[in-house]
N, C-alpha and C positions, 0 to 999 in steps of 0.2 A: 330723663337720663338714659333709660334703656334704649330709647330709640336712637339717641346720640351714639351710644356704644355700638350698636348694631351697624350704624352708618360707617363708623370709623373702621370695623371690621371688614365691612364690604370694600372699603377703599383700599385696606391692606391686601385683601385677597386680589384686587385689581391689579396691584403692582408686580409687575414681572421681574422677580429676582434672577439674576444670571445664574446658570448652573455653576457649582463649584468645579474649580480646575481638578481634573484627575489625570494622573500620568497612566500611560498603558503598563500593564503588569504582564502582558505576553504578545508575541507577534500575531496571535490569532485575531486579535481585536482590530489592529490597522488593516489586515488582509480581508477581514470581513467588510470593513469600511469600503476598501477598493473595489470590491465585487459589487456593492450597492451602487458606488458612484459611477461605475462604468455603464450601468443601465440608465444614467440620467444623462450621459454625453452622447448624442446621436448627431450624425451628419444630416444637413438639410437635404430635402427633396426639390427636385426642379422639374418644371414643365419640359416635356421632351420635344424642344423646338430649338434649332440651331440658327445663329446668325453668324455668318461669314463676314470677317471684317474686311476682307477685300471686295465685298459687294457694296461696302459703304466707302471705296475709294482707296483703302490702303494698299501701299505697295512695299514689298518685302525686300527692298534692295540694300537696307542698312544706311540709307542716304536721306530719303524722303521723310520728312516729319509727318507721322500719322495721328497725331493727337486728336484732331477733329474726326477721325475715322472711327477710333475707339470711342469717343464720346457719343457718336451718332448710333453706333450698333449697341452700345449699352443701354442708351436711353430708349431705343426702339424695342429692345428685349424687355426691358423693365415695364414699358407702357402696355406691352401686349400680354403681360402676364408672367414674363420670366421665361428661362431657358439658358441655353449655353451661348456665349459669344466666343466663336472660334477663331484662334490664331492658327493659320496653317503654316507650312514649312516655308521658312525664309527669315530674314532678320528685319524686324520691324521697329523703326526708331520712333520714340514718342516722348512728350512730355507727361506731367502727371496723369494717372488714370483714376477716375473717380468711380467706385463701384456702387451700383445701386441695388435695392432689395430684389430679391429672387434671380439674381444673375450669376452664373458660373462662368468666370473667365477661363476658359480652356486652352492650353497651349498644346497643340498637336506635336507629335514627335518630330524632331528636326527644326522646330519654330525657336526663334529668340525674340523677346522683347528686349530691345535695347534702350535704355532711357538717356534722354538728353543731358548733355553737361552743361547746358544754359541754364542758370537759375531762374531766367525769365519764364522759363516753361513750367514753373511750379507756383501756383496762385498762393496767396496768403490764406491760411485757414486756421480754424481752432485747433489746437494740438497740445502734445506735451512734448518738452525737450528736457532730458534727463529728469523726469518726474516733476517738472515745473509746468503749469498751464500757461499758454500764451498764444498770441497769433504770430505765426511763423510760416515759412515754406510748407507747402503740402508734401506729406510723404510721397513717395514714387507711386505707390497705389494706396489710396486712402478711401475711407467711408466714414460717414458720421450719422449715428442713429438709424442705420439700415438694419435689415432682417435678412436672413437666409442669402447669404454671400459666400462665393468660393472662388479660390484659384487653384486649377488642378492641371493634370496633363503632363506629359513628359518632356516638355519644352524647357528653356532656360529664361530665367529672369536676370538680366545683367544691368547692374545699377551704373556701370561705366565709370566708375570712381577710380582714381590713380593718384599718384603722387603730385600730378600736375593740375588734377580736377577733383575738388571736394576735400580730398584728405588733407591737404596742406593747411587747410582752415582751421585745424584743431590747434595748431600752434606747437605742438610737440616736436622738439628738436631730435628725439631719439630716433625719429622715422627718416632722418637725413633730408629734411626740407630746407630751403633757402630761407633763412629767418629774416632776410632783408625784404621778402615778398609781402605785398598787402595781403589782407585776409586773415585776421587773427581773431578767433572766437572769444578770447578771454575778457575784453571788456564788456562785450554784450552778455557774457555769461554771469559776470559780476552784477551788472545792471539788473539781469533777470531775477538774481538771488536778492537784490535790494527791492524790486517790486514785491516779490513775493513775502519778505520780512514785513513790508508795509501794508500787506494784503491790498494792493492796488488791484481792481477788478481785472480778472484774467484777460477779458477782451479788450482792455485798454493797454496790455502789455504788448505792444506792436514791434515786431522785428521784421526781417526779410532783408532786402537789398542794403548792403553796406554793414551788416551786423555780423555775417558770417557763422551763423548757426546751421550747421548742415542738417538736411532733412534725414528722417530714417526711412527705410524701404518700403515695409508694409505695415501699415497702421489702421486697422478698423477702431474706430472710437465710439464707445456708447452703442455697440452693435450686439445682435443676438443671432446665434446660430451662424458661426464662421467656420469654413472648413478649408484647409489647404491639404493638397495630396500630390505627390509624385514629382513635383517641380524641382529644378536646381537653382539655387539663389546665390548671386555671387557679385562682389564688387559693390558693395553698398557704401553711400556716403557715410553712413554711421551705424546704429542698431539696425539689424536686419528685420526680424518679426517682432512686432510691437502692438498686440492687440491691448487696448485701453479700456477699462471700465466696461468690458464685454462679458457675455454669459453664453455658456455652452461654445466651447471653442474646441475643434478637433484639427490637430495638425498631425499628418501622418506620411512616412515615406519621402520626407523632404530631405534635400541636400542642401547644406549651407556651408559655402566655401568662399570666406572673404576675410582678408588679413589686414585691412586698414585700421586707423586708430578708432577706438570705441566700436569696433565691429561686432558686437555682441551676436550670438546666434538667433536666440529667441528670448524676448523679455516681454512675458505676458505681465501686465501691469494692472493691479487692482482688479483683477478679473475673478469670476466665480465659475467653476466646472471646466477645468482645462484638461485635455488629455493630449500630450505629446508622446507620439509612439514611434518606433522604427525609424527614426531619423539619423541624419549623420551631420556632425558638426566639426569644422576645422576652421578655426576663428582667430581674429586679432585681439579678441578679448574674451568675456566669458561665453562659454557654450550656451548655457542657459541660464538665465538670471531673473529670478522671480521678484517682483517689485510691487510697490503699492503707494507710490509718491513721495516726494522729498519734503522733509521739514513741514512748514505751515500749510502748504498744499496737502501734503498727504494727511496730515492730522485733521485738517478742516474738513476735507471731503469724508475721511473716515471710513474708506472701503478697503477691507483687507483683501490680499491675495487669499483665496480660499478654494479647497478641494482642487488640488492639482496632481494630476498622475504623469509621471515621466518613465516611460516604460520601452525597454529594448532598444536605447538609443546608443550609438557610438560617437564618443568624443575623442578627438585628436587635440591639435594646438588649441590653447585658449588660457586665460587667467584662472578658470575654475571650470569643472564639468558641470555638476549642480550647484547652483549659488542661489542664495536668498539674499537681496539687498543689492547695492547699498541703499538705493531709494525705497526704503521700506517702512516710512513713518506710519502708514495706515495699518501695519501689523502684517502678519501671515499665519495661516493656520491650516492644518490637514495637507500637508505636502508629502507625497508618497512618490519615492524614486525606486523602481524596481527593474531588475535584470539588465543594468546598463553596462557597457564595456568602455573603459578609458584606457589609453595608452599614448603617452607622448612625453618625451623629455622637456618639451615646451609646455606641457599643461601643469600649471603651478598647484593646483589643489583638486582632489576629487570632490568632497562635500565642503562647501564654504557657507558660512553665514557671517555677513558683515553688515554692521550698522553703527550707530554712534548717539551719543547723547544730545545731538541736534536733530536726531530722528524721533527716538523713542518708539512707543508701540511694543506689541507683544508678537513674539515669533514662537509658535508651539506646535507641537505635533508633527514632527518631520521625521519620516520613516525612510531609511536607506537600506535597501534590502537587495541580497543577491547581486553584489556589484563585483566585476572583475576589473583590477587596475593592473597594468604594466609598469610604467615608468611615469614619476610625476617629480616635481621640482620641490615643493616646500612641504606640504602636509597632505595626509590622506583625509583628515577631518580638521577643519580649522573655524574657530570662533573668533570673532574680532569685535568687540564693542567700542573700538576706538578708531574707526574709520573716518577719515576726514576730522572736520572741526568739531570741538566739544560744545555742549549746550547744557540745558538745564531739563532735558527729558530723558532721564535713564532708561534705556531699553530693558526688555526682558527677553531671555532665551530659556525655553524650558521642553521637556519631554522630547529629546532628541534620541531616537532609536537606530542603532546601526547593526546589521545582523547579517551574517553570511559575506563577509568581506575578504576578498583575497588580493594581495599585493604581491607581484613577483619581483619587480626591481627596485621599487621604493623611491624615496626621496630624503629630505633632510628629518622631518619628524612623522611619527605616526599619528599623534593627536597634538595640536598646538591651540592653546586657548589664551585669550586675553580679554578679561571682563572687568566687572566692577565688584569691589568688596560689597558694596551695598546691594548688587544684583549679580549674584553668580549664575553661571549656567547651571541649570537645576534639571535633575532627572536625567542625566546622560546614561544611556545603556549602550554597551557593545557587546554582542554575543558571536562566538564562532567566527573570530576574525584571525587571518593568518597573513602577516605582513613582513615581507623579506626585503632586504636591501636598504634598510633604515639606518641612518646615520645616528640620530638620537631619538630613543623611544618616545619622548614627550616633553613638551614644555608647556605648563599650564599655570594659571592662577585662578582663584575663586571658582571652583566647582563645587556643587552640592549634589549629594544623592547620587554618586556614579557607581554603576554596577557594570562590572567586567567578568564576563564568563566565557572560558575557553578561548582567550585571546593570546596570541603569540606574537613577539616582534623578534625577528631573526632568530626563530626557533626557541626562544626564552619565553615562560610565561609572563605575562602582563597582569599583575593582579590590583595594582593601585595606581591612581594618578594624583601625585601631591604637588602642591604648590612648591 
């Protein structure tokens, strides 16, 4: 009997019980967490050897297709231990580029990589489309299970999308497309949702020609040590920067200017240890949208977006500046946005968390610190648990800390919240916030444990948020 009791005790001790949730009590704790996290996110090192793409037959006249030249240069660089694949001054037309381990694709000053408008130049690969796994067109720059990869330099990545190429596939009439044209993504989008709900194996969800699901621009998938620096990215078919299930991601001094439909600036998806700093976003959708997969795919894979720093970035046009969701079924935790600047009458929100009961998941530990905002449309801080269709997976939003926020011109609301009575936004703290030009101080429902200290709206103290 004693032996059985000892065995039972040993079994109990072997079970790892998750740490109990605790909200921050001061900004010192997240600031310390940021300091520790920065030490973990480092750019990869590359062998000091250059491979000039013109040595592999590339011609920078903007007309010659250089897909094979890029492929040969990257494969040789990888086979010989890595280094830089150099794009010299000129305009180099190409189809999809596949990045291999230990390769830094480096764009010289004055260089442009111009991507083909022909969908046949993008092979079918394993990818994610709006947070759902499938076989579809390769992103314009793609990598799968590679390590130590980079895209750097002061050149331009031009996705070459416009109203007559790629963008009209979205089917949105608000962009002024001719609705009689063929190429509507909605049937394929619905079919992909159906496959996901049925849990059809991802590699059997085959799309591509005739389905009109646009490719993203840059998508390293299940990669480690991804670095992107200094380039300008424009005219993407869809999402611009979309690392998926990656670890150790550093994106710095990148400019994203792309105003097509669903042209999010940067969407790290189910990634761990991400640092986006000193970047500029002027986009047709969210500037930065942190994601972790849609509905069944997000929950089944179960990888949260974890440990993200967004620092010293500038946001202009976009649906939101710093956004979490909506494809967030895997959850998100430890998201730190510090020292960012936002200002545009076409920017809808500064901080936005959007999810739904078809997603579920826990979003927690969001730190929004030292943010300067000029104008925006809807809300400085926006919580939405009713984004898109409802389901049976009630989400959780908790421990959201906003400190040192200034708003000069404002918008409709300071704080706007739409939650569930059974799952209120919990532990929301706002400290030292000065917001001017606001039409309505707040519109909220179902918030719990709200702390407001030194918060003013249009010069008047805001001391409570009531339903």
